[in-house]
C-alpha positions in Angstrom: 0.0 0.0 0.0 1.4 3.4 -1.0 1.9 6.2 1.5 -1.1 8.2 0.3 -3.5 5.2 0.6 -2.1 4.4 4.1 -2.6 8.0 5.1 -6.2 8.0 3.9 -6.8 4.6 5.6 -5.5 6.0 8.9 -7.6 9.1 8.5 -10.8 7.1 8.1 -9.9 4.6 10.9 -9.2 7.5 13.4 -12.2 9.6 12.3 -15.3 10.2 14.5 -18.7 9.3 13.0 -19.2 13.0 12.3 -16.0 13.3 10.4 -16.8 10.2 8.4 -20.2 11.7 7.5 -18.5 14.9 6.2 -15.9 12.9 4.4 -18.6 10.9 2.6 -20.4 14.1 1.6 -17.1 15.5 0.3 -16.6 12.3 -1.7 -20.1 12.4 -3.2 -19.6 16.0 -4.2 -16.2 15.3 -5.7 -17.5 12.3 -7.7 -20.5 14.4 -8.8 -18.1 17.1 -10.1 -16.0 14.5 -11.8 -19.1 13.2 -13.6 -19.9 16.7 -14.8 -16.4 17.0 -16.2 -16.8 13.6 -17.9 -20.0 14.8 -19.6 -18.1 17.9 -20.9 -15.4 15.6 -22.2 -17.9 13.1 -23.7 -16.4 10.4 -21.5 -19.6 8.6 -20.7 -17.9 5.5 -19.2 -16.2 7.7 -16.5 -19.4 9.7 -16.1 -21.3 6.4 -15.3 -18.6 5.3 -12.9 -18.7 8.6 -11.0 -22.5 8.7 -10.9 -22.5 5.1 -9.6 -20.2 6.2 -6.8 -22.4 9.1 -5.8 -25.4 6.8 -5.9 -23.6 4.3 -3.6 -22.9 7.0 -1.0 -26.4 8.5 -1.1 -27.9 5.0 -0.9 -25.8 4.3 2.2 -27.0 7.6 3.7 -30.6 6.5 3.1 -30.2 3.0 4.4 -28.6 4.2 7.7 -31.4 6.6 8.6 -33.0 5.7 11.9 -36.7 6.5 11.3 -37.7 5.8 14.9 -35.1 8.2 16.4 -35.1 10.7 13.5 -38.8 11.0 13.1 -40.0 13.5 10.5 -36.4 14.8 9.9 -35.3 11.3 8.9 -38.4 10.9 6.6 -37.6 14.2 4.9 -34.0 13.2 4.4 -35.1 9.9 3.0 -37.4 11.6 0.5 -34.5 14.0 -0.4 -32.1 11.1 -0.9 -34.7 9.4 -3.1 -35.0 12.6 -5.2 -31.2 12.7 -5.5 -31.1 9.1 -6.7 -33.7 9.9 -9.3 -31.7 13.0 -10.5 -28.6 10.9 -10.7 -30.5 8.2 -12.8 -31.7 11.0 -15.1 -28.2 12.4 -15.4 -26.9 9.0 -16.3 -29.6 8.3 -18.9 -29.7 11.7 -20.5 -26.1 12.8 -19.9 -27.6 15.7 -18.0 -25.1 18.1 -16.5 -28.1 20.1 -15.2 -29.3 17.2 -13.1 -25.9 16.8 -11.7 -25.8 20.5 -10.8 -29.1 20.0 -8.9 -27.5 17.0 -7.0 -24.4 19.1 -6.2 -26.5 21.9 -4.8 -28.5 19.5 -2.5 -25.4 17.7 -1.4 -23.6 21.0 -0.6 -26.6 22.2 1.4 -26.9 19.0 3.4 -23.1 19.0 4.1 -23.3 22.5 5.4 -26.3 21.7 7.5 -24.6 18.7 9.0 -21.4 20.7 9.7 -23.5 23.3 11.5 -25.4 20.6 13.5 -22.1 19.0 14.5 -20.7 22.3 15.7 -23.9 23.0 17.7 -23.7 19.5 19.2 -20.1 20.0 20.2 -20.7 23.4 21.8 -23.6 21.9 23.7 -21.5 18.9 24.8 -18.8 21.3 26.1 -21.2 23.6 28.0 -23.0 20.6 29.5 -19.9 19.0 31.0 -20.5 17.8 34.6 -19.0 19.8 37.4 -16.2 18.3 39.4 -17.6 15.6 41.6 -20.8 15.4 39.6 -21.6 11.7 39.0 -23.6 12.3 35.8 -22.1 11.3 32.5 -21.7 13.9 29.8 -23.0 12.5 26.6 -21.4 13.5 23.3 -21.6 12.4 19.8 
């Protein structure tokens, strides 16, 4: 294994669940952009490969939603992920850069939302640390 792959492997192995989520969003956005470039270059084999990677990540997001805990937010995310998959399918069939742009916008918005939520959660975890001698356990992500 080369040094870069070892570094990436270590980065993932040592990442928190929140960091992995953001890495996955970054990967989906990167693959989506690569698919757009492939359309411009009429390289439809690469386009299909990159769209397939985005679909795999978004499908994983959808499959890991906890509907019981997440309630209506999880349902809305599931519907949004289904829409993204439909747009990716359309992009693949019609070689539609416009559909990929819609997907990128959604993925960027979701990524930003999760980054914000992670920051709020971290701040709340820090401010709710138990006082010295307090027997309660501080819960964090």
